[in-house]
N, C-alpha and C positions, 0 to 999 in steps of 0.2 A: 389601220386608220380608216381605210375605205369601208371595211365591214362595219366599223363602229359608227361611221357617218350614216351608212345605209340603215343600221338598226335604229338610230335616232330618228331618221326620216320616216321609217315605217311606223315607229311609235307615235310620231306627231300626226300621221295621217290615218291612224287607227280610228274607226268610226266612233268608238266610245270616247277616245280622247278628243276628237273633233266636237262631239256632242257636248262634252263638259266645257270645252273652250267657248263654244257657241252660247251656252247657257250663261256663262260669265260675261261674255262680250256684248250680248244682246239685251242686257238688263235695261239699259236706257234707250236703246234703239226700238224696242218693241212698241212702246206707246206711240212713237212717231209713225211707225209702220202701220199701226192700227188706224191712226188718224188719216193717213194718206189713202188707205184702203177704203175708209168710209167716204172720203171725197170722191174717189174713183167710182165706187158703186153708185153714189148719189148722182153723179154727173151722167154715168152710163144709163141709169134708169130714166132720168129726165130726157136725155138726148134720144134714147130709143123710143120713148113715147111720142116725142115730137116728130121724129122721122117716120114712125108708123102712121101717125095721124096725117102727115104730109103724103105718104104713099097711098093711103086710103082715099084722100081727097083728090089727088091727081089721077089715080086709076079710075075712080068713079066718074070722072069727067068723060073718059072714053066710052063708058057704058051707055052714054046717052045716044050713041050712034050705032047703027047696025054694024054687025061684025066687029064691034069694038072690044069684045071680051078679051081676045088674045092680046091686043095692044095694052089694055088695062092691066092684065096679069103681068105682061113683060115690064111695064113701067114700075109696077109694084115691086117686082123682084129686083130690078136695077137699083131702086132707091134703098131697098133693104140691104143689098150688097154694099152699097156706098156707106150705109150706116154701120155695118159690121166692120168694114175696113177702118173707119175712123175710130171705132171702139178698140180695135187691135193696135192702132197707133197710140192710143192712150195707154194700152196695156204695156207697150214699150216704155212709155214714160213712168209707169208704176214700177217696172223692173229696174229702171234707171235710178229712181229714188231709193229703192231698197239697197241697191249696190252702193250708192253713196252713203247711205246710213251705215252699212257694214264697214266702209272705209273711213268713217268719221269725217266725211266731207260735208260742207254746207249744202242744204237742200231748201229750195224755195218752191212755192206752190206751182209756179209756171213751169217747173221741170216736168210736171205731169203732161204738159202739152209739147214737150221738146220734139217729139216725133213728127209733128206737123211741119217743122222747119227742116227736117232731114229726109233727103230723097231715099236713102237706104232703108230708113224706118218705114216710109210709105210703101216701098216695094215689098218689104217684109210683111206689112199688114195685109197686102193683097194676097200674098202667099198663104198666110195663116187662115184666110177664109176658106181655102181649099179643103183642109182637113175637117172643118166644120160642115161643109157641104157633104163630104163623104160620110161623116158621122150621122147627119140627118137622113141621108139616103139609106144607110144601113138600118137606122132606127125605124124608118118608114117601112122597109121591107120586113123586118122582124115583127113589128106590131101588126102588120097586115097578114102575115103568113103563120105566125105562131099563136095558137088560141089563148095561151096563158097571158100574153101581152095585148091581145086584140081588144080594141075599144070601139064602140059604135060611133057613127058620125053624128056630130051635133051641129045643128043649124043655128040654134039660139041658146043663150044662157039658161033659159027656162027648161029646155030639153035636158041640159046637163044636170041641173038640180033635181029634176024628176027622176033621172036615171040613178042618181046617188041615193035618193030616198027609197026607190023601189029595189035597189040592190045594196044591202048592208055591207057586203064585202067589196064594194066598188073601190073604196079608198085603198084597199090593199093592192088592187090592180093598178091604180094610179101611182101608188108608191113603187110598185115593181117596175113600171114603165120609167119612172123618174130615176130609179137606181140603174136601170139598163142604160139610159142616156148618159148618166154620170160615168159608168164603166166604159162605154164606148168613147166618150170624150177623153177620159183618162188614158186609155190605151193609145189613142191616136195622137194626143198632144204630149204625152210624157217624154218621148224621145226628143222633142224640141225645147226642152226645159232651159237649156243654156244658150240658145241661139241669140236671144236679145242681149245677153251679156257680151257675147263676142261682137255683136253689131256695135255696141257702145264703145268697147275697148279698141276696136280696129276701125278708126275713122276713115282711113284711106283705102279700105278693103271693100270690094263690092259685096252685095248681100249674099250672093250664092256661095262665096268663099266663107263668109261668117256662118252661113247655114251648114256647110260641110264641116267646118271646125266644131260647131256646137254638137252636131250629130256624132262626130268622132269622139269628142270629149265625153259625151254621155255613154257611147257604146263601150268605151274602155272601163267604165266604172258603174255599170248598171247595178250590180248587187251591193257594191260598196256604198253607193249613193243611197240605195233603198234602205240599207242597214243604218246609215247615218240618220235618215229621216225617221225611221222607226224608233231609234233610241231617243231622239230629240223630242218626239211627240207622242210616245206611247202612253204616258200618263194623261196627257190632254185627251187623247182619243178614248181612253178608258173612262175618264170622268164624264165626257160627253155621252158615252154609251150608258153610263149609270143614270145620268140626268134624264135622258130620253126614255129609258126603261121605267124610271120612277114616274115620269109624266104620263106614259101610256098606262101604267098600272093605276094611277089615280083616276084618270079619265074613264077607265073601264070598270073599276070597282066602286067608286064613290060619286056616281052621278047624282045620287039623291041628296048628298050633303053639299050645301052651297059653299060652306067655308073650306072644306077640304078640296072641293072642285076648283075653287078660285086659287088654292095653293098650287094646283096643277098648272094653271096659267102662269103663275110666277116661276115655277120650275122650268116651264117651256121657254119663257123669256130669258132666264139665266142660261139655259142650254144654248139658245140662239146667240146670245152675246158672247159666250165663251167659245162657241164654234167660230164666230167671226174673228175673235182674237187669235185662235189657233190657226186660222187660215192666213192671217198676217204673219204669224210666226213661221209658218211653212215657207212663205215667199221669202222671208228674211233669211231663213236657214239655207235656201237654195242659193242665194247670192253669197252667203258666207262660205258655203262649200266651194262654189266656183272661185271665189277670191283666194281662198287658201290653197287649193290644189292647182289652180292655173298658175299661181305665183310659184309654186314648187316646181311645176313642169318647166316654166320659163328659166328658173335658176338651173335646173338640171341640164337644159339644152345649152345654156350659156357656158356651163362648165365643160 
């Protein structure tokens, strides 16, 4: 009997089985996850622009005085760090909404701002800024030391545009730097995937314990989790690659034809929209994976 129960449990937690269950369970949750991600991105873009403008205005005030450069730079950095912390607090709210979508629980728009009222989420947001600073530091070192990623210093937008016009291959370098930044962010943040879920489910637990539990949960299932994500989103990733390749092909080969060239813009928009939907699906699948396997581990421990 024990072996039979064990076989059933292994079958239910097989990445392929989990992926099939997620596809069936997320059919109605996906549109809501996309909508919440749109709201999150819109608010983050608006809030970041406001905070950056505030940082520039306040820091420029110190530049009026002698030896005020250091103070201005310090104030600018402090305001930007506060901005990043608030964005990560909203990130907690986004994960919370997706977890409630998975559990078929009601979700309101104010759930996105739930972290502002929770001390543990605020402390966690401050912690999540640290990997971002490490990521930016590594990126700065690589782009300054490796010629392949090295970019000249630009003082004005006009200098940037002239550099792009004078160097036809400059966009490839910008793309390589962007991919490098994404890879660094992925490597540094991937182990913290489940931390916000543990923070939400353990209301009486301090953040550092939820952090340790999230890292432990991830460490036990690295390849299993990656296989689940790959199975869930392989087709989406393949379709995005095909659309982007078609877009690049049209822009390179049919610049003289206005109709076909405009078709490339349409393909580019479709690719962007589908990528956005795929990102929402990835976040939803992360919470689905956590909810299923964390529930199984709780049952196993209670038995």
